[in-house]
N, C-alpha and C positions, 0 to 999 in steps of 0.2 A: 796301314802299319798299326800294331798292336798299341793301345793304350799304355802310356809310359815310356814309350821310345821317342826319340827326339831325332831329328835330322840335323846336323850341323857342319859346316865347312863344305857345303856343296857335295853333300853324299858321301863324303871319304871317310866319316868317322860316325859312330854310333855312341850315344850317352844314353843312360838312363835319367830321368827327372824324378826326384822322390820327394816325399814328406820328411820333415826335418826328424821325426821318430823313427822312422825306417830304419831296419839295420843295413845299412849299405854294404857290409861285408859279404852279405850272401848273395850278391847279385854277381854274375858272370865276369870273369876277369878279363875276358874279350871285349867288354865294353867298358866306356868311360861313366862318371857318377859327376853329376851337376846338382848342387843345392841352391836353390833360389828363392827368394821371397820378391815383395813388390819393388825394392830399392836396390836389389844388387843380388849377385850370384857367386857362386865359388865353384871351383872344379875340385873335387875332392880324388878323382882319380883321372888321370888323362886317357883317352881313347887311342887304341894303336890305329895306324895309317893303313886303310885296306883301298889300295889303287882299284879303281874300274876303268875297264876299255870306255872308250869314249862314245861309243854308240850304247852300253849301258848307262853309262853316266846321264846322256841326253835324255833316254827314256825314262829315268827315275826322275830327273828335273821336270820334266813335262807331266809327269804324272802328279807330281806335289803340287806345281803349279794349277792343274785341275783342279784337283782337291781343294786349294786355297782359294782359287776363283770360284767355287763352286758353294764355299763357306760364307765367302764376303757376298755372293749375291742372296744367299738364304737370309743373311742378317740384314740387307739393304731392302728388300724384298720379300717378307716372309710367306706371302700367299702365292707366290710364282710356283 
């Protein structure tokens, strides 16, 4: 998944995360916009709902879980 994209609500909506100084109005209208810092977050534009077929949702969830597991594994044991 490209940098700057975030998965939210079990892959049913797509949001952009951005730096505070970035002009969020240039982002596609079909995606939501979230601004966050270390303490809080604000949704500037809600993402539209994109329902997925159950098999597609399962495949994306498994791919996301695999990527998360690989990242966690590399943090815990970086030489493996």
